[in-house]
MMTF fields as JSON, N, C-alpha, C and O atoms, coordinates in Angstrom:
{
  "mmtfVersion": "1.0.0",
  "mmtfProducer": "UNKNOWN",
  "numBonds": 407,
  "numAtoms": 408,
  "numGroups": 102,
  "numChains": 1,
  "numModels": 1,
  "chainsPerModel": [1],
  "groupsPerChain": [102],
  "chainIdList": ["A"],
  "bondAtomList": [4, 2, 8, 6, 12, 10, 16, 14, 20, 18, 24, 22, 28, 26, 32, 30, 36, 34, 40, 38, 44, 42, 48, 46, 52, 50, 56, 54, 60, 58, 64, 62, 68, 66, 72, 70, 76, 74, 80, 78, 84, 82, 88, 86, 92, 90, 96, 94, 100, 98, 104, 102, 108, 106, 112, 110, 116, 114, 120, 118, 124, 122, 128, 126, 132, 130, 136, 134, 140, 138, 144, 142, 148, 146, 152, 150, 156, 154, 160, 158, 164, 162, 168, 166, 172, 170, 176, 174, 180, 178, 184, 182, 188, 186, 192, 190, 196, 194, 200, 198, 204, 202, 208, 206, 212, 210, 216, 214, 220, 218, 224, 222, 228, 226, 232, 230, 236, 234, 240, 238, 244, 242, 248, 246, 252, 250, 256, 254, 260, 258, 264, 262, 268, 266, 272, 270, 276, 274, 280, 278, 284, 282, 288, 286, 292, 290, 296, 294, 300, 298, 304, 302, 308, 306, 312, 310, 316, 314, 320, 318, 324, 322, 328, 326, 332, 330, 336, 334, 340, 338, 344, 342, 348, 346, 352, 350, 356, 354, 360, 358, 364, 362, 368, 366, 372, 370, 376, 374, 380, 378, 384, 382, 388, 386, 392, 390, 396, 394, 400, 398, 404, 402],
  "bondOrderList": [1, 1, 1, 1, 1, 1, 1, 1, 1, 1, 1, 1, 1, 1, 1, 1, 1, 1, 1, 1, 1, 1, 1, 1, 1, 1, 1, 1, 1, 1, 1, 1, 1, 1, 1, 1, 1, 1, 1, 1, 1, 1, 1, 1, 1, 1, 1, 1, 1, 1, 1, 1, 1, 1, 1, 1, 1, 1, 1, 1, 1, 1, 1, 1, 1, 1, 1, 1, 1, 1, 1, 1, 1, 1, 1, 1, 1, 1, 1, 1, 1, 1, 1, 1, 1, 1, 1, 1, 1, 1, 1, 1, 1, 1, 1, 1, 1, 1, 1, 1, 1],
  "groupList": [{"groupName": "UNK", "atomNameList": ["N", "CA", "C", "O"], "elementList": ["N", "C", "C", "O"], "formalChargeList": [0, 0, 0, 0], "bondAtomList": [1, 0, 2, 1, 3, 2], "bondOrderList": [1, 1, 2], "singleLetterCode": "X", "chemCompType": "L-PEPTIDE LINKING"}],
  "groupTypeList": [0, 0, 0, 0, 0, 0, 0, 0, 0, 0, 0, 0, 0, 0, 0, 0, 0, 0, 0, 0, 0, 0, 0, 0, 0, 0, 0, 0, 0, 0, 0, 0, 0, 0, 0, 0, 0, 0, 0, 0, 0, 0, 0, 0, 0, 0, 0, 0, 0, 0, 0, 0, 0, 0, 0, 0, 0, 0, 0, 0, 0, 0, 0, 0, 0, 0, 0, 0, 0, 0, 0, 0, 0, 0, 0, 0, 0, 0, 0, 0, 0, 0, 0, 0, 0, 0, 0, 0, 0, 0, 0, 0, 0, 0, 0, 0, 0, 0, 0, 0, 0, 0],
  "groupIdList": [1, 2, 3, 4, 5, 6, 7, 8, 9, 10, 11, 12, 13, 14, 15, 16, 17, 18, 19, 20, 21, 22, 23, 24, 25, 26, 27, 28, 29, 30, 31, 32, 33, 34, 35, 36, 37, 38, 39, 40, 41, 42, 43, 44, 45, 46, 47, 48, 49, 50, 51, 52, 53, 54, 55, 56, 57, 58, 59, 60, 61, 62, 63, 64, 65, 66, 67, 68, 69, 70, 71, 72, 73, 74, 75, 76, 77, 78, 79, 80, 81, 82, 83, 84, 85, 86, 87, 88, 89, 90, 91, 92, 93, 94, 95, 96, 97, 98, 99, 100, 101, 102],
  "secStructList": [7, 7, 7, 7, 3, 3, 3, 3, 3, 3, 7, 1, 7, 2, 2, 2, 2, 2, 2, 2, 2, 2, 2, 2, 2, 2, 7, 6, 6, 3, 3, 3, 3, 3, 3, 3, 1, 1, 2, 2, 2, 2, 2, 2, 2, 2, 2, 2, 2, 7, 7, 1, 3, 3, 3, 3, 3, 1, 1, 7, 1, 1, 1, 7, 2, 2, 2, 2, 2, 2, 2, 2, 6, 6, 7, 1, 1, 7, 7, 3, 3, 3, 3, 3, 7, 1, 7, 7, 7, 2, 2, 2, 2, 2, 2, 2, 2, 2, 6, 6, 7, 7],
  "xCoordList": [62.045, 62.015, 61.268, 61.545, 60.332, 59.572, 60.34, 61.394, 59.979, 60.826, 60.594, 59.498, 61.745, 61.668, 60.55, 60.09, 60.282, 59.304, 60.375, 61.393, 59.879, 60.696, 60.233, 59.07, 61.132, 60.881, 61.603, 62.826, 60.814, 61.382, 61.264, 60.16, 62.304, 62.411, 62.224, 62.948, 61.375, 61.411, 61.338, 60.328, 62.4, 62.558, 63.733, 64.713, 63.468, 64.545, 65.637, 66.672, 65.311, 66.177, 67.17, 66.834, 68.405, 69.366, 69.958, 70.341, 69.961, 70.156, 69.02, 69.283, 67.794, 66.731, 66.792, 66.526, 67.077, 67.363, 68.359, 68.167, 69.447, 70.412, 69.979, 70.199, 69.317, 68.682, 67.959, 68.279, 66.815, 65.888, 66.703, 66.536, 67.496, 68.205, 68.857, 68.737, 69.626, 70.3, 69.27, 69.44, 68.23, 67.225, 66.774, 66.885, 66.264, 65.725, 66.827, 66.522, 67.884, 68.967, 69.404, 70.017, 69.029, 69.297, 68.049, 68.082, 67.013, 65.804, 65.906, 66.229, 65.669, 65.904, 64.716, 64.911, 63.593, 62.4, 62.184, 61.119, 63.073, 63.014, 64.182, 65.216, 63.988, 65.012, 64.787, 63.693, 65.832, 65.755, 65.997, 67.125, 65.031, 65.257, 65.51, 65.734, 65.44, 65.89, 65.616, 64.732, 66.248, 66.17, 65.888, 66.564, 64.967, 64.62, 64.526, 63.843, 65.248, 65.328, 64.315, 64.205, 63.454, 62.368, 61.338, 61.596, 60.062, 58.947, 59.177, 58.824, 59.698, 60.096, 60.868, 60.64, 61.844, 62.618, 62.138, 62.58, 61.19, 60.263, 59.437, 59.464, 58.788, 57.822, 58.682, 58.309, 59.934, 60.809, 61.12, 60.884, 61.616, 61.889, 60.855, 61.154, 59.502, 58.487, 58.121, 57.882, 58.148, 57.882, 59.01, 58.713, 60.453, 61.423, 61.687, 62.059, 61.468, 61.815, 60.676, 60.852, 59.473, 58.072, 58.236, 58.269, 58.335, 58.452, 56.956, 55.93, 56.914, 55.756, 55.372, 54.175, 56.342, 55.994, 56.752, 57.906, 56.075, 56.811, 56.663, 55.569, 58.004, 57.883, 58.005, 59.092, 56.974, 56.89, 56.803, 55.945, 57.711, 57.596, 56.68, 56.699, 55.848, 54.695, 55.752, 55.684, 56.526, 57.192, 58.534, 59.428, 58.519, 59.714, 59.979, 59.014, 61.108, 61.373, 60.871, 60.637, 60.721, 60.248, 58.797, 58.073, 58.452, 57.003, 56.998, 57.888, 55.898, 55.722, 55.058, 54.634, 54.957, 54.389, 52.864, 52.469, 52.202, 50.808, 50.855, 49.941, 51.701, 51.807, 52.025, 51.47, 52.909, 53.294, 52.074, 51.786, 51.327, 50.031, 49.221, 48.842, 48.937, 47.982, 48.515, 47.696, 49.809, 50.227, 50.033, 50.011, 49.896, 49.722, 48.409, 48.146, 47.485, 46.016, 45.678, 45.152, 45.94, 45.357, 46.716, 46.739, 47.637, 48.492, 48.215, 47.477, 48.527, 47.999, 48.493, 47.685, 49.844, 50.433, 50.956, 52.05, 50.196, 50.393, 50.951, 50.396, 51.916, 52.521, 51.799, 51.178, 51.961, 51.389, 52.145, 53.347, 51.611, 52.172, 52.185, 51.082, 53.195, 53.19, 53.756, 54.959, 52.822, 53.3, 54.176, 53.814, 55.174, 56.134, 56.012, 56.09, 55.822, 55.892, 56.24, 55.777, 57.148, 57.308, 56.244, 56.128, 55.525, 54.437, 53.154, 52.507, 52.614, 51.516, 50.194, 49.412, 50.049, 48.776, 47.591, 47.797, 46.323, 45.502, 44.939, 44.681, 44.762, 44.213, 44.866, 44.342, 46.441, 47.328, 47.484, 47.863, 47.214, 47.111, 45.977, 46.105, 44.781, 43.453, 43.624, 43.228, 44.296, 44.296, 45.206, 44.987, 46.124, 47.008, 46.231, 46.532, 45.318, 44.654, 43.69, 43.545, 43.121, 42.052, 42.706, 42.034, 44.13, 44.652, 45.133, 45.61, 45.025, 45.229, 46.266, 46.574, 46.973, 47.956, 47.384, 46.258, 48.311, 47.945, 48.162, 47.898],
  "yCoordList": [-89.278, -90.754, -90.798, -90.035, -91.665, -91.974, -92.338, -92.941, -92.066, -92.272, -93.752, -94.271, -94.493, -95.793, -96.216, -95.413, -97.567, -98.077, -98.467, -99.152, -97.884, -98.111, -99.462, -99.572, -100.504, -101.652, -102.095, -101.97, -102.668, -103.15, -104.59, -105.067, -105.439, -106.736, -107.093, -106.504, -107.951, -108.443, -110.109, -110.641, -110.8, -112.175, -112.374, -111.636, -113.568, -114.003, -114.962, -115.381, -115.233, -116.268, -115.518, -114.953, -115.484, -114.552, -114.882, -114.013, -116.194, -116.589, -116.059, -115.675, -116.15, -115.688, -114.193, -113.614, -113.557, -112.179, -111.584, -110.516, -112.312, -112.004, -112.09, -111.199, -113.35, -113.579, -112.228, -111.566, -111.98, -111.068, -109.58, -108.792, -109.303, -108.033, -107.801, -106.718, -108.896, -108.76, -108.396, -107.418, -109.233, -108.971, -107.433, -106.721, -106.991, -105.474, -104.616, -103.613, -104.763, -103.963, -103.787, -102.793, -104.861, -104.861, -104.248, -104.087, -103.899, -103.297, -101.87, -101.267, -101.273, -99.709, -98.925, -97.798, -99.555, -98.955, -99.311, -99.021, -99.871, -100.264, -99.769, -99.457, -99.692, -99.207, -99.851, -99.724, -100.626, -101.415, -100.37, -99.893, -100.014, -99.16, -99.71, -99.003, -100.934, -101.601, -103.209, -103.665, -103.917, -105.227, -105.45, -104.869, -106.227, -106.593, -107.946, -108.638, -108.495, -109.856, -110.348, -111.566, -109.461, -109.844, -108.809, -107.735, -109.12, -108.146, -106.849, -105.785, -106.839, -105.532, -104.543, -103.349, -105.344, -104.364, -103.958, -102.958, -104.675, -104.381, -103.348, -102.39, -103.212, -101.991, -100.696, -99.632, -100.87, -99.699, -99.099, -97.915, -99.906, -99.58, -99.159, -98.331, -99.587, -99.295, -97.689, -96.855, -97.5, -96.25, -95.109, -93.938, -95.66, -94.729, -94.484, -93.386, -95.615, -95.314, -95.081, -94.664, -95.309, -95.186, -95.912, -95.262, -97.304, -97.953, -97.951, -97.873, -98.029, -98.21, -99.561, -99.801, -100.622, -102.111, -102.786, -102.483, -103.674, -104.577, -105.985, -106.53, -106.65, -108.2, -108.778, -108.727, -109.289, -109.631, -111.182, -111.78, -111.897, -113.278, -113.416, -112.575, -114.468, -114.635, -115.265, -114.795, -116.171, -116.698, -115.958, -115.901, -115.419, -114.651, -114.617, -114.848, -114.372, -114.274, -113.0, -111.994, -112.906, -111.912, -111.22, -110.909, -111.018, -110.516, -111.187, -111.005, -112.044, -112.614, -111.704, -110.602, -112.124, -111.161, -110.861, -109.696, -111.719, -111.418, -110.488, -109.663, -110.42, -109.419, -108.028, -106.984, -108.184, -106.851, -106.247, -105.061, -107.105, -106.697, -105.939, -104.786, -106.668, -106.376, -104.971, -104.053, -104.738, -103.306, -102.253, -101.051, -102.745, -101.709, -101.251, -100.22, -102.107, -101.859, -100.534, -100.18, -99.724, -98.291, -97.1, -95.881, -97.885, -96.751, -95.858, -96.358, -94.606, -93.329, -93.741, -93.735, -94.087, -94.21, -95.643, -95.899, -96.583, -97.988, -98.447, -98.064, -99.173, -99.574, -100.873, -101.637, -100.999, -102.408, -103.56, -103.403, -104.482, -105.777, -106.979, -107.429, -107.63, -108.877, -109.872, -109.94, -110.709, -111.803, -113.0, -113.545, -113.303, -114.498, -115.527, -115.132, -116.884, -117.946, -119.233, -119.497, -120.008, -121.369, -122.145, -123.32, -121.769, -122.446, -122.275, -121.332, -123.078, -122.943, -123.421, -124.177, -122.893, -123.121, -122.092, -120.882, -122.604, -121.644, -120.672, -119.503, -121.162, -120.364, -119.312, -118.279, -119.641, -118.355, -117.421, -116.273, -117.824, -116.966, -116.092, -114.868, -116.717, -116.174, -115.044, -113.906, -115.412, -114.3, -113.109, -111.96, -113.405, -112.184, -111.413, -110.23, -111.904, -111.322, -110.436, -109.224, -111.1, -110.203, -109.122, -108.168, -109.178, -108.141, -107.112, -106.056, -107.388, -106.323, -106.568, -105.671, -107.796, -108.19, -108.032, -108.409, -107.418, -107.301, -108.391, -108.451],
  "zCoordList": [125.069, 125.549, 126.807, 127.732, 126.874, 128.024, 129.18, 128.979, 130.402, 131.561, 131.847, 131.636, 132.38, 132.499, 133.78, 134.591, 133.727, 134.693, 135.896, 135.8, 136.932, 138.284, 138.917, 139.304, 139.03, 139.317, 140.563, 140.631, 141.671, 142.863, 142.947, 142.684, 143.301, 143.302, 144.775, 145.578, 145.21, 146.679, 146.504, 146.045, 146.877, 146.889, 147.738, 147.845, 148.371, 149.482, 148.555, 149.074, 147.239, 146.639, 145.855, 144.814, 146.312, 145.837, 144.331, 143.548, 144.092, 142.711, 141.541, 140.401, 142.129, 141.216, 141.236, 140.182, 142.194, 142.121, 141.207, 140.628, 141.089, 140.329, 138.74, 137.919, 138.472, 137.094, 136.556, 135.569, 137.541, 137.106, 137.115, 136.183, 138.123, 138.077, 136.776, 136.204, 136.226, 135.164, 133.999, 133.272, 133.889, 132.901, 132.917, 131.919, 134.122, 134.155, 133.811, 133.166, 134.059, 133.806, 132.328, 131.939, 131.507, 130.044, 129.44, 128.22, 130.053, 129.401, 129.368, 130.392, 128.311, 127.977, 128.807, 129.263, 128.945, 129.498, 130.973, 131.517, 131.566, 133.088, 133.767, 133.178, 135.167, 135.999, 137.253, 137.802, 137.841, 139.023, 140.16, 140.285, 140.952, 141.94, 143.433, 144.415, 143.407, 144.823, 144.857, 144.132, 145.559, 146.035, 147.411, 148.26, 147.732, 149.084, 149.283, 148.528, 150.39, 150.74, 151.576, 151.721, 152.226, 153.197, 153.06, 152.516, 153.581, 153.389, 154.249, 153.74, 155.423, 156.047, 155.12, 154.929, 154.591, 153.63, 152.49, 151.925, 152.024, 150.804, 151.252, 150.479, 152.121, 152.602, 152.688, 152.194, 153.391, 153.653, 152.151, 151.91, 151.243, 149.822, 149.027, 148.167, 149.108, 148.595, 148.833, 147.96, 150.333, 150.643, 150.305, 150.068, 150.318, 149.989, 148.504, 148.088, 147.668, 146.172, 145.348, 144.204, 145.807, 145.133, 143.692, 142.647, 143.739, 142.501, 141.725, 142.401, 140.502, 139.597, 139.832, 139.995, 139.879, 139.788, 140.884, 141.187, 141.436, 142.597, 142.185, 142.035, 141.979, 141.783, 143.24, 143.815, 143.8, 145.035, 145.171, 144.521, 146.042, 146.386, 147.536, 148.435, 147.562, 148.548, 149.862, 150.998, 149.561, 150.837, 150.989, 150.145, 152.178, 152.54, 153.984, 154.712, 154.527, 155.768, 156.69, 156.02, 157.732, 158.567, 158.287, 159.233, 157.054, 156.554, 155.264, 154.433, 155.07, 153.736, 152.694, 153.042, 151.441, 150.406, 150.993, 151.034, 151.348, 151.72, 152.768, 152.775, 153.658, 154.816, 154.161, 154.505, 153.18, 152.625, 151.965, 152.13, 151.183, 150.53, 151.545, 151.337, 152.749, 153.595, 154.07, 154.12, 154.418, 154.86, 153.835, 154.101, 152.684, 151.403, 151.181, 150.562, 151.744, 151.734, 151.525, 150.469, 152.475, 152.536, 152.01, 152.185, 151.41, 151.024, 150.077, 149.228, 149.834, 149.225, 147.683, 146.754, 147.504, 146.279, 146.269, 146.773, 145.706, 145.565, 144.305, 143.275, 144.231, 143.057, 142.579, 143.318, 141.32, 140.615, 141.488, 141.704, 141.895, 142.299, 141.643, 141.33, 141.348, 140.515, 141.33, 141.582, 141.779, 142.722, 142.056, 141.013, 142.645, 142.138, 143.124, 144.287, 142.921, 143.879, 143.051, 141.941, 143.785, 143.366, 144.153, 143.803, 145.046, 145.763, 145.304, 145.758, 144.412, 143.78, 144.34, 143.764, 145.511, 146.248, 145.75, 145.833, 145.221, 144.696, 145.799, 145.516, 147.008, 147.869, 148.342, 148.759, 148.265, 148.649, 147.489, 147.722, 146.184, 144.994, 145.216, 145.188, 145.455, 145.525, 146.524, 146.269, 147.814, 148.689, 148.244, 148.627, 147.508, 147.037, 146.032, 145.878, 145.362, 144.277, 145.266, 145.106, 146.192, 147.03, 147.708, 148.099, 147.917, 148.749, 147.782, 148.197, 146.45, 145.3, 144.436, 143.652, 144.423, 143.491, 142.034, 141.709, 141.181, 139.805, 139.148, 137.947]
}
Protein backbone atom coordinates (compact mmCIF):
# COMPACT_ATOMS: atom_id res chain seq x y z
CA UNK A 1 0.00 0.00 0.00
CA UNK A 2 1.19 3.48 -0.86
CA UNK A 3 2.01 5.69 2.10
CA UNK A 4 -0.67 8.30 2.86
CA UNK A 5 -0.49 11.93 1.80
CA UNK A 6 0.47 13.94 4.88
CA UNK A 7 -1.88 16.93 5.15
CA UNK A 8 -1.65 19.98 7.40
CA UNK A 9 -4.67 22.24 7.77
CA UNK A 10 -4.11 25.92 8.63
CA UNK A 11 -7.31 27.91 9.11
CA UNK A 12 -8.69 29.99 11.98
CA UNK A 13 -12.34 29.01 11.28
CA UNK A 14 -12.84 26.15 13.75
CA UNK A 15 -16.13 24.97 12.23
CA UNK A 16 -14.52 24.71 8.80
CA UNK A 17 -11.50 22.95 10.30
CA UNK A 18 -13.78 20.29 11.84
CA UNK A 19 -15.52 19.64 8.49
CA UNK A 20 -12.25 19.30 6.57
CA UNK A 21 -10.68 17.27 9.37
CA UNK A 22 -13.54 14.75 9.27
CA UNK A 23 -13.25 14.51 5.48
CA UNK A 24 -9.47 13.91 5.54
CA UNK A 25 -9.76 11.32 8.31
CA UNK A 26 -12.20 9.30 6.14
CA UNK A 27 -9.72 9.16 3.24
CA UNK A 28 -7.61 6.01 3.10
CA UNK A 29 -4.83 7.77 1.19
CA UNK A 30 -4.56 10.83 3.47
CA UNK A 31 -3.31 11.43 6.99
CA UNK A 32 -3.96 14.66 8.91
CA UNK A 33 -0.65 15.52 10.60
CA UNK A 34 -1.73 18.76 12.24
CA UNK A 35 -4.09 21.70 12.53
CA UNK A 36 -2.90 25.29 12.91
CA UNK A 37 -5.19 28.18 13.79
CA UNK A 38 -2.75 30.96 12.91
CA UNK A 39 0.25 31.45 10.64
CA UNK A 40 3.02 31.15 13.23
CA UNK A 41 1.58 27.83 14.38
CA UNK A 42 1.38 26.72 10.73
CA UNK A 43 5.09 27.44 10.21
CA UNK A 44 6.01 25.54 13.35
CA UNK A 45 3.92 22.51 12.32
CA UNK A 46 5.24 22.57 8.73
CA UNK A 47 8.78 22.44 10.08
CA UNK A 48 8.05 19.72 12.63
CA UNK A 49 5.58 17.49 10.76
CA UNK A 50 6.91 17.85 7.18
CA UNK A 51 3.52 17.58 5.47
CA UNK A 52 3.23 16.84 1.76
CA UNK A 53 0.30 19.26 1.38
CA UNK A 54 -0.80 22.33 3.36
CA UNK A 55 -4.34 23.66 3.09
CA UNK A 56 -3.66 27.29 3.95
CA UNK A 57 -6.16 30.06 4.67
CA UNK A 58 -5.06 33.50 3.51
CA UNK A 59 -6.77 35.47 6.30
CA UNK A 60 -5.52 34.32 9.73
CA UNK A 61 -4.41 36.04 12.92
CA UNK A 62 -0.77 36.67 13.97
CA UNK A 63 0.63 35.82 10.52
CA UNK A 64 -1.60 35.48 7.48
CA UNK A 65 -1.30 32.92 4.70
CA UNK A 66 0.70 35.28 2.51
CA UNK A 67 3.17 35.75 5.36
CA UNK A 68 3.47 31.97 5.69
CA UNK A 69 4.16 31.69 1.94
CA UNK A 70 6.80 34.44 2.18
CA UNK A 71 8.59 32.65 5.02
CA UNK A 72 8.55 29.37 3.08
CA UNK A 73 10.16 30.95 0.00
CA UNK A 74 13.62 29.58 0.75
CA UNK A 75 12.63 26.40 2.57
CA UNK A 76 14.60 23.36 1.47
CA UNK A 77 11.67 20.97 1.80
CA UNK A 78 8.56 22.88 0.85
CA UNK A 79 5.15 21.21 0.83
CA UNK A 80 2.55 21.76 -1.87
CA UNK A 81 0.38 24.70 -0.77
CA UNK A 82 -3.33 24.91 -1.53
CA UNK A 83 -4.80 28.30 -0.66
CA UNK A 84 -8.22 28.52 0.93
CA UNK A 85 -10.09 31.76 1.29
CA UNK A 86 -13.58 33.17 1.42
CA UNK A 87 -12.01 36.50 0.50
CA UNK A 88 -12.06 36.43 -3.28
CA UNK A 89 -9.84 39.38 -4.15
CA UNK A 90 -7.95 38.70 -7.39
CA UNK A 91 -4.83 40.62 -6.38
CA UNK A 92 -4.46 38.59 -3.18
CA UNK A 93 -4.91 35.33 -5.10
CA UNK A 94 -2.32 36.40 -7.66
CA UNK A 95 0.11 37.32 -4.88
CA UNK A 96 -0.35 33.86 -3.34
CA UNK A 97 0.42 32.22 -6.68
CA UNK A 98 3.48 34.46 -7.14
CA UNK A 99 4.70 33.34 -3.71
CA UNK A 100 4.45 29.72 -4.78
CA UNK A 101 0.94 28.52 -3.93
CA UNK A 102 0.05 25.52 -6.00
